[in-house]
N, C-alpha and C positions, 0 to 999 in steps of 0.2 A: 496688336494682340487682341484676341477675342474678348470683348467686354463682358460676356457671360462668365468667363473664367476669372477675369481680373476683379470685377466688382464684388462677387461673393467672397473672394479671398481677402479683399480690403475690408469689407464689412466684418468678417470674422476676426480680423486682426485688431479692430478698433477697441473691443473690450479689453484685450490684453494690453494694448498701449495705455489705455486709461488706468488699468490696474497697476502697471509698472510705474506710471506717473503718480498714482495715488497710493493705495494700500493693496499689495498683492494678496495678503491674507484674506481680505474681504472678497476679492474676486475668486480665490480658491474655494472659500467657503460657499459662495453662491453657486459655483459650478459643480463642485464635488461633495460639499458638506453633507447634503441629504443622502446622496448615494453611499458615501462612506459609512454614515450612521446606520443606514438600512443594512449594509453589508455586515457590519459588526453585530447588529441585532440578530441577523440570521445565524451568524457564527455562534453567538451566545445561546441561541435557541437549540442549535445542534448539540452544543456541549452540554446544555442542561438535560437534554434527552439521554445522552450517554451517561451523565452523572447519575441520573435517576436509576438507570438500568444497573449501573455499578453498585450503587447503594442498596438496591433491592436484592441483588445477588449476594451481598454481604449480610443482609438483614439488619442494616444500620440506617441511621439518619444523619443528615448534615448538621454538625454542631458549629454554628457560625461564631460562637463565643470563643472557640479555640483558635480563631484566625485573627492575628494582629492586623490593625487597619492598614499598615504599610504593606504587609504581605498580600492582603486581600486586594488592595488597589493594584499592586504590581501584577498579580495573577490576572485580574480582569483586563488590564491594559494589554498584556501579552496574549492571553487566551482568545480574546475577541478579534485578534488579528490573524488567527489561524483558521484557514478555510479548508485544509485537507483533513479528511476523516481520521487518518492515522495520528496526526498531531493533536486533533481534538480529543481523541481517546486518551492520549498521554496527559493532557491538561485535566481531563475529568478524573483520572487516577490520582493525579497530583493533589487536586483539591479534596478528594475523598480521603486520601491518606493524611493530608494536613489536618483535616477536620477531626480525624481519629486520634490526633496527638503525635503523628509521625514527625519527629523533629527535623529530619532531613528534608521532608516535603515542605517545611516552613521556611527553608532557606531560599532567599531571592535568587541566589546563584543558580539553583536548579530550575527555577521558573525561567530564567534567561536562557539556560542551556536548552531546555525543551523548545523555546521559541526559535532557536537557531537550527533546528533539525528539519530535514526533508522527510517525506514519507519513507524512502528507503532507509534513512538513518533510524527512523522509529522502528522499522522492522528489524534492523540490525541490532538495536538495543534489546529487543525481545529475544533475538537469536542468542545474544551474549548472556542474557539472564538465564536462558535454558542451559547454556554451557556451565554457568556458575552453579546452577542447581545440581547438575551432574557431577561437577568437581567437588561439591560439598558432601557427596556421598562417599568420597574416598578418604583414606587415612591421611593423605597429604594436606587436606584442608585444615588439619589441626596446627600445622607448622608453617605453611606458606601462604603468601598472598595469592589470590586467584591468578592463574596463568593459563593461556591457551597456546599449545605448541603450534607454531606456524609451519605445519608440515602438510604432507599430501592428504592426511585424514581431514584436517581442518579445511583444506581447499575443496575436498570432495563434499563435505557437509555444507560448506558455504555455497557452492554451486547448486547443491540439492535444494537449498532453501530459496533458490530463485535469484540470487545475486549474480549479475553479469559483469560487474567491474568492481574495483576496489575503492570507489569513492566513499562508501560508508565507513570503511576502515580509516581512510585518510581524514575524514571529518572527525572521527573519534580521537585520532591522534592529535589533530589540530586543536580540538577543544580540551585536551588534557584528560579525557575519559580513559583512554588506553595509552600505554607506553610500549614502544618496541624495544626489545632487548635481544642481544646476540651473545651466546655463551660458547666457549670452547671447552669441550669435555674430552677426557681421555677414555679410550675404549679399552677396558681391561682385557678382553679376549685378544685384541690385536697386540697389546703390550706383552702378554704372556707368550704369544706366538713369536714375537720379535726376540724376546729373551731366549727362547728355545733355539732360534736360528743363530743368534749371536754366540751362544755357548756350544753349539754343535761343531765338532771337528770336521764333519763331512760337508758343511755348507759355508765354510769361511769365505768371505769375499762376496757373499750373496747380499743383495739389497734386502735389508730387514724391514723395509716399508714404514719409515718414520711417519710419512704423511697419513698413513692409515690408522695411526695410533690416536689421532685427534678427530673429533667429530664436532661440527658446528651446529649448534641448536638455536633456532630463531623462535621467539615467542612474543606474544602480546600479553602485557601485564595490566590488570585492572588497577588504576591509580586510586588514591584516596578520594579524588574528585569523582572518579567513576563509581567507587563504592557508595559514595553519598548519593549520586544520581540514581543508581539502581535501587538503593534502599528507599529513596523517595517514591519510586515508581513501582517496584516489585519487591517489597520488603521480605516476603516469604522465601524468595530465592536466595537471600543472603544468609539464611539460617543454616548453620552446620548441623547436619542430621546424621553424621557418621556414627554407626552403631558400635564401632570398635574403640571409641574414646574411653 
């Protein structure tokens, strides 16, 4: 075999062999430690910029005294591992809201949830928050948990928002942010029509259409975990502003 291929490969393998025989952590730190540190510092710098912009838009400052040490450490650990702008935006919002006294933003669970999101998931959360804001303008908001009818209108809006598959929905279901429900409802108009047919002497024996009396409705429901996460990130969207209350 060509020595020019074998020797470099053997030389490259020697440090790994020594590391496995000694301390793998030392080898890992020597090869990747500085690069990982630099990567996390870059991420922190990007989040810092977004945080400053967010705070400037609100006209507020960061109040570090409002952040328990455990929460601050968890946030830093997770946030500096995020290198996608969309996720960095969410971490900036989370810290700004936590600093302002938002209790849900102080929950470690929400920090971990944000760290598990992809850029598409982050965009979908913003999409859901917009749907929540719209729902909170209706009379139903006084009586029901937030729901999205999983119908052709939702599908149309979903595609219009630029989503090409249902992965973000699946992620929210898996993380417990949303819950899928299916209800069976009776159609009053169809029932009335069936009763008319059944009592009419002229149409006896006619199929009165029992199957048409029931309508299946599919919906996505915002869970308590979902409400907590949205309150941590987009608190204004969860406020019920229905004027008919």
